[in-house]
C-alpha positions in Angstrom: 28.8 56.7 81.2 31.7 55.5 79.2 35.2 56.4 80.2 37.0 58.3 77.4 40.6 57.3 76.7 43.2 58.8 74.4 44.0 56.8 71.3 47.7 56.0 70.5 47.6 59.0 68.1 46.2 61.2 70.9 48.9 60.0 73.3 51.5 61.0 70.8 49.9 64.4 70.2 49.7 65.1 74.0 53.3 64.0 74.6 54.5 66.3 71.8 52.4 69.2 73.1 53.9 68.9 76.5 57.3 69.5 75.0 56.4 72.1 72.4 53.9 74.3 74.2 56.4 75.4 76.9 59.0 76.1 74.3 56.5 78.3 72.3 55.6 80.1 75.5 59.3 80.7 76.3 59.9 81.8 72.7 57.0 84.3 73.0 58.5 85.6 76.2 61.9 86.0 74.6 60.5 87.8 71.5 58.7 90.2 73.7 61.9 90.8 75.7 63.9 91.4 72.5 61.3 93.8 71.2 61.6 95.7 74.5 65.4 95.6 74.3 65.8 93.3 77.3 67.3 90.2 75.6 69.0 89.3 72.4 72.4 89.4 70.6 74.1 92.7 69.7 76.3 92.1 66.6 78.9 94.8 66.2 80.8 95.3 62.9 84.1 97.0 63.2 85.9 98.9 60.3 88.3 100.6 62.6 91.3 98.3 63.1 92.7 99.8 66.3 89.2 100.2 67.8 89.4 96.8 69.5 91.7 98.3 72.1 88.8 100.4 73.6 86.0 98.2 72.4 87.1 95.5 74.8 86.6 97.8 77.7 83.2 98.9 76.4 82.0 95.3 75.8 82.9 94.4 79.4 80.9 97.2 80.8 77.9 96.5 78.5 77.8 92.8 79.4 77.9 93.7 83.1 75.0 96.1 82.7 73.0 93.9 80.3 73.2 90.3 81.5 70.6 89.1 79.0 72.3 90.6 75.9 75.2 88.8 74.2 77.7 90.4 71.9 79.2 89.2 68.7 82.0 91.3 67.1 82.6 90.9 63.3 85.7 92.4 61.7 85.9 90.6 58.4 83.1 91.4 55.8 82.5 89.6 52.6 81.9 92.9 50.8 81.8 95.9 53.1 80.7 97.0 56.5 77.8 99.0 55.0 76.6 95.9 53.1 76.8 93.9 56.3 74.6 96.5 58.1 72.1 96.6 55.2 71.9 92.8 55.0 71.3 92.4 58.7 74.6 90.7 59.4 75.4 93.4 62.0 73.3 95.7 64.1 75.9 98.4 64.6 78.8 99.4 62.4 81.8 101.2 64.0 83.5 103.1 61.1 85.5 106.2 60.3 83.9 106.2 56.8 80.6 108.0 56.5 78.8 106.7 53.4 75.4 108.3 52.9 72.5 105.9 52.5 68.8 106.5 53.0 68.4 103.5 55.3 71.4 104.3 57.5 71.7 106.7 60.4 75.3 107.7 61.4 75.9 108.8 65.0 79.2 110.7 65.7 81.0 109.0 68.6 84.1 111.2 69.0 86.8 113.0 67.1 90.4 111.9 67.1 93.7 112.9 65.5 95.9 110.6 63.5 99.5 111.1 64.7 102.9 109.9 63.6 104.6 107.6 66.2 108.4 107.5 66.3 111.0 106.3 68.9 112.1 108.8 71.5 115.6 108.8 69.9 114.3 109.3 66.3 115.4 112.6 64.7 111.7 113.4 63.9 110.9 113.2 67.6 112.4 116.7 68.1 109.8 118.2 65.7 106.3 119.1 66.8 104.9 118.9 63.2 105.9 116.6 60.4 105.6 117.5 56.7 105.0 114.9 54.1 108.4 115.2 52.5 110.0 114.1 55.8 108.5 110.7 55.4 109.9 109.9 52.0 113.0 108.2 53.5 111.1 106.4 56.3 109.7 102.9 56.7 106.0 103.4 57.3 104.2 100.8 59.4 100.4 100.5 59.2 97.6 98.0 60.0 96.7 95.7 57.2 94.2 98.0 55.5 93.9 98.8 51.8 96.1 101.8 51.0 93.1 103.7 49.6 91.5 103.6 53.0 94.5 104.7 55.0 94.3 108.4 56.1 98.1 108.8 56.0 98.0 108.2 52.2 94.7 109.8 51.2 94.9 112.9 53.4 98.7 113.4 53.7 101.1 111.7 51.4 99.2 111.4 48.1 98.1 115.1 48.0 101.8 116.0 48.5 102.9 113.4 45.8 105.1 111.7 48.4 105.8 108.0 48.9 107.5 106.5 52.0 110.7 104.5 51.4 108.8 101.3 52.3 105.3 100.5 53.5 104.9 97.5 55.8 101.6 96.2 57.1 101.5 94.7 60.6 98.4 93.2 62.3 99.8 93.2 65.9 99.8 96.6 67.6 102.4 95.3 70.1 104.8 94.2 67.4 104.3 97.5 65.5 105.2 99.6 68.6 108.2 97.4 69.4 109.5 97.9 65.8 109.0 101.7 66.2 110.7 101.7 69.6 113.7 100.0 68.1 114.0 102.4 65.1 112.7 99.9 62.5 110.1 102.3 61.2 107.5 104.9 62.0 103.7 104.3 62.5 100.5 106.2 62.2 97.9 105.7 65.0 95.0 107.5 66.6 96.4 109.8 69.2 94.2 108.3 72.0 95.8 104.9 71.3 99.4 106.2 70.8 99.3 108.3 74.0 98.3 105.2 76.0 101.5 103.4 75.0 104.0 106.3 74.9 105.7 105.4 78.2 105.5 101.6 77.9 107.3 101.6 74.5 109.3 104.8 74.8 107.7 106.3 71.7 106.8 109.9 70.8 103.8 111.4 69.0 104.1 114.0 66.3 101.4 116.0 64.5 101.0 115.4 60.7 101.0 118.7 58.9 100.2 122.1 60.2 96.6 121.3 61.0 96.8 117.6 61.8 94.7 114.8 60.4 91.4 115.1 62.3 88.9 112.2 61.9 85.5 111.3 63.3 84.4 107.8 64.4 80.8 106.9 63.7 78.3 104.3 64.8 76.1 103.3 61.9 72.7 101.8 62.5 69.6 101.1 60.4 67.1 103.9 60.9 64.4 101.4 61.7 66.5 100.3 64.7 67.1 103.8 66.2 64.5 103.1 69.0 66.0 99.8 70.1 67.0 100.3 73.8 70.2 98.2 74.0 71.6 99.7 70.8 71.2 103.1 72.2 72.7 102.0 75.5 75.8 100.6 73.8 76.2 103.9 71.8 75.9 105.9 75.0 78.7 103.8 76.6 80.9 104.4 73.6 80.3 108.1 73.6 
């Protein structure tokens, strides 16, 4: 017949539970949603400098289609993009460099050609194909990437034992194209990007060599993540 009352310790425990239990229930719901690919953060690592031009459009479409998925884009890696993927710092790695690893699955996104971009009034603009020796008296403009990872050097100039007159690295695409348009140098860009700005900057695209420099862009993911729905949806949009 006695009326039971909570002790001060019981009151504290009840008050804490009223705050904690709903949070745990919400966390459980979020974890379930993440497991089903309905909610989470998609972390994208990018090793392709000019890829930001089209990646912005893809991100906008993805965020519109997936309101519960946030996106984080990472361009600077402490070691390499592959290490970032293996260490779970990123979920997808956009890269032109295919490095075999037993834990990584590479999905081809699309092929593209690296082309030489010159001003419309440049003497090389009249040529359909450019040979390596024709660049030895040119100022070559590239994005700030190590020379060993630049296709123009590894696939074109170095095999022909040719060096450009000067090599300048420029981070801004707009400034690079303005310099090309004013005859301050020539640049090497993916054809899909160069063609987009041909009219705006009065520049012209030339093929490099007889066969061109053809590359493939890949999306690298961990094999254990290949069934995650929102990863596959993002890759589908890119392709």
